[in-house]
C-alpha positions in Angstrom: -3.5 -28.1 -1.3 -5.1 -27.3 2.0 -7.5 -24.4 2.4 -5.9 -21.3 3.9 -7.0 -17.8 4.8 -7.1 -15.1 2.1 -3.8 -13.7 3.6 -2.1 -17.1 3.2 -3.5 -18.0 -0.2 -3.5 -15.4 -3.0 -6.7 -15.6 -5.0 -4.7 -14.8 -8.1 -3.7 -17.8 -10.2 -1.7 -18.0 -13.5 -4.4 -20.2 -15.0 -8.0 -19.1 -14.3 -9.7 -22.4 -15.2 -7.2 -25.0 -14.0 -7.8 -27.5 -11.3 -4.1 -27.3 -10.3 -3.1 -25.5 -7.1 -1.2 -22.3 -7.2 2.1 -24.0 -6.5 1.8 -26.4 -9.4 0.6 -23.6 -11.7 3.5 -21.4 -10.8 6.0 -24.3 -11.3 4.6 -25.0 -14.8 4.6 -21.3 -15.7 8.2 -20.7 -14.9 9.2 -24.0 -16.6 7.6 -22.7 -19.8 9.2 -19.2 -19.7 12.6 -20.2 -18.3 14.5 -19.9 -21.5 13.4 -16.2 -22.0 13.2 -15.3 -18.3 16.6 -13.6 -17.9 16.2 -11.5 -21.1 12.7 -10.4 -20.2 13.7 -9.6 -16.6 16.4 -7.2 -17.6 14.6 -5.8 -20.7 11.2 -5.1 -19.0 12.9 -3.4 -16.0 15.4 -1.5 -18.3 18.2 -3.3 -16.4 17.6 -1.6 -13.1 16.7 -4.9 -11.5 20.5 -5.5 -11.1 20.8 -2.5 -8.9 17.9 -3.7 -6.8 19.6 -7.0 -6.2 22.8 -5.3 -5.2 20.9 -3.3 -2.6 19.4 -6.5 -1.3 22.8 -8.1 -0.8 24.3 -4.9 0.7 21.6 -5.0 3.4 23.3 -8.2 4.8 26.8 -6.8 5.0 26.7 -6.0 8.7 26.3 -9.7 9.7 29.0 -11.1 7.4 26.9 -14.2 6.6 28.8 -17.5 5.9 25.9 -19.6 4.9 23.2 -18.0 2.7 19.9 -19.5 1.5 18.3 -18.0 -1.6 14.6 -19.0 -1.7 12.8 -19.1 -5.1 16.3 -18.6 -6.6 15.1 -18.9 -10.2 18.1 -18.7 -12.6 20.4 -17.8 -9.7 20.9 -14.0 -10.2 20.5 -13.1 -6.5 22.6 -16.1 -5.4 25.4 -15.0 -7.7 25.1 -11.4 -6.4 25.4 -12.8 -2.8 29.0 -13.8 -3.5 30.1 -10.2 -3.0 29.7 -10.9 0.7 32.3 -13.7 0.5 30.2 -16.4 2.1 31.4 -20.0 2.4 28.4 -21.2 0.4 25.2 -19.9 -1.1 22.4 -22.5 -1.5 19.5 -21.7 -3.9 16.2 -23.6 -4.0 13.4 -23.4 -6.5 10.4 -25.5 -7.6 11.0 -24.9 -11.3 13.5 -27.4 -12.8 13.5 -25.3 -16.0 14.7 -22.2 -14.1 17.3 -24.2 -12.2 18.7 -25.7 -15.4 19.3 -22.2 -16.7 20.9 -21.2 -13.4 23.2 -24.2 -13.2 24.5 -23.4 -16.8 25.1 -19.8 -15.8 27.0 -20.8 -12.6 29.0 -23.4 -14.5 30.0 -20.9 -17.1 31.3 -18.6 -14.4 33.1 -21.4 -12.6 31.2 -20.9 -9.4 30.1 -24.5 -8.6 32.3 -24.6 -5.5 30.5 -21.6 -4.1 26.8 -21.9 -5.2 24.6 -24.9 -5.1 21.2 -24.8 -6.8 18.7 -27.5 -6.0 15.0 -28.4 -6.4 13.1 -27.4 -3.3 9.7 -26.3 -2.0 9.8 -22.9 -0.2 7.0 -24.0 2.0 8.8 -27.2 3.1 12.5 -26.4 3.1 14.7 -29.5 3.4 17.2 -28.1 5.8 17.6 -28.4 9.6 16.6 -25.6 11.9 19.0 -22.7 12.2 21.1 -23.8 9.1 21.7 -20.3 7.6 23.0 -16.9 8.6 20.9 -15.1 6.0 17.9 -15.9 3.8 17.1 -14.0 0.7 14.3 -14.0 -1.8 13.8 -11.8 -4.9 10.3 -11.7 -6.4 9.3 -15.1 -5.1 7.1 -14.6 -2.0 4.3 -13.2 -4.1 4.1 -16.7 -5.8 3.9 -18.8 -2.6 0.8 -20.8 -2.3 0.8 -20.2 1.5 2.6 -17.0 2.3 2.6 -17.6 6.1 4.0 -21.1 5.7 6.8 -19.9 3.5 7.8 -17.1 5.9 7.6 -19.6 8.8 10.0 -21.9 7.0 12.4 -19.1 6.2 12.4 -18.2 9.9 12.9 -21.8 10.9 16.1 -22.4 8.9 17.6 -19.0 9.9 19.8 -18.8 13.0 18.8 -16.4 15.8 19.9 -12.9 15.0 20.3 -13.9 11.4 18.8 -11.6 8.7 16.2 -12.0 6.0 16.1 -9.8 2.9 13.1 -9.9 0.6 12.7 -8.0 -2.7 9.2 -7.8 -4.1 7.2 -5.6 -6.4 5.0 -2.9 -4.8 2.6 -0.2 -5.9 3.8 3.4 -6.3 1.7 5.9 -4.4 2.4 9.3 -5.9 1.0 11.0 -9.1 2.0 10.6 -11.9 4.3 7.7 -11.2 1.5 5.5 -10.1 -0.6 6.1 -13.2 2.4 5.6 -15.5 3.4 2.4 -13.7 -0.2 1.0 -13.9 -0.4 1.7 -17.6 2.9 0.1 -18.3 2.3 -2.9 -16.0 -1.2 -3.6 -17.1 -0.9 -2.9 -20.9 2.6 -2.7 -22.3 4.4 -5.3 -20.1 1.9 -8.2 -20.7 2.0 -7.6 -24.5 5.8 -7.6 -24.6 6.1 -10.5 -22.2 3.6 -12.6 -24.2 5.3 -11.7 -27.5 8.8 -12.7 -26.4 8.0 -15.6 -24.0 5.2 -17.1 -26.2 3.4 -17.8 -22.9 -0.3 -16.7 -22.7 -0.4 -16.3 -18.9 2.9 -15.4 -17.2 3.0 -11.6 -17.9 -0.8 -11.2 -17.3 -0.4 -13.0 -14.0 2.5 -10.7 -13.0 0.5 -7.5 -12.6 -2.5 -9.3 -11.1 -0.3 -11.0 -8.5 1.4 -7.7 -7.6 -2.0 -6.0 -7.1 -3.1 -8.8 -4.8 0.1 -9.0 -2.7 -0.1 -7.7 0.9 2.7 -5.1 0.5 4.0 -2.5 2.9 2.8 -2.5 6.5 0.6 -5.6 5.9 3.7 -7.6 4.8 5.7 -6.2 7.7 3.0 -7.5 10.1 3.3 -11.0 8.5 7.1 -10.9 9.1 6.5 -9.9 12.8 4.0 -12.8 13.2 6.7 -15.2 11.9 9.4 -14.3 14.4 11.1 -11.3 12.9 12.0 -8.0 14.5 13.8 -4.8 13.5 11.7 -4.9 10.3 12.4 -2.2 7.7 10.8 -1.5 4.4 12.8 0.4 1.8 10.9 1.5 -1.3 13.0 1.7 -4.4 12.6 3.3 -7.8 9.7 5.5 -6.8 8.0 2.6 -5.0 7.7 0.1 -7.9 9.6 -2.4 -5.8 10.3 -2.8 -2.0 13.1 -4.3 0.0 12.1 -5.8 3.3 14.9 -6.5 5.8 14.4 -8.1 9.2 16.2 -9.9 12.0 15.2 -13.2 13.4 14.3 -13.0 17.1 17.0 -14.4 19.4 
């Protein structure tokens, strides 16, 4: 993996002593926890992550997108939620075959194969022509990119002019006592519960570390602007523990 600036390449890695690049480490990590991911996702957020996904999809209603790309789709929860917009097709890409396998089973069980296609794909080298999609979404994936600027640039490239991007990502609460309670839960309780259920030594320790290192808020909005997006809005949800970024691709 090529060298990048600190803004492009997060110094936080799932495995501290591995020679693998961040992309390969993240892929392996999600493959290992894929079977427990959905349960932990809903359990550790007390189920409110479902509401966050609904708000993400609702932010796209005004453009009535027909072709939607969900980057870092994981097990497909956001791709499935996107069907409320009645698109022609939702395409989900992810580097983790383990996560995709769970997602494909879920979609088949719901009989949604004619509406949602999940496929292996690198968010930093999307295998789609320019301007292929009306909307691009990503839930809790950009934090894991090896090269954040490259990933955002690719999302911009495959989006049509005036199309919209909606990105959901963890953020840091600012106000007392929410910030202090959040940090205690995130740094002490969540890693222990995650490790106990997933049996993975690293995934739920990496989570709070990667959130702390992510350029949230105004810094992330600047990155979106640098990659061809305008009308950028950040909406902080649940007292600021997660943020929804919505932007429009420059015409």
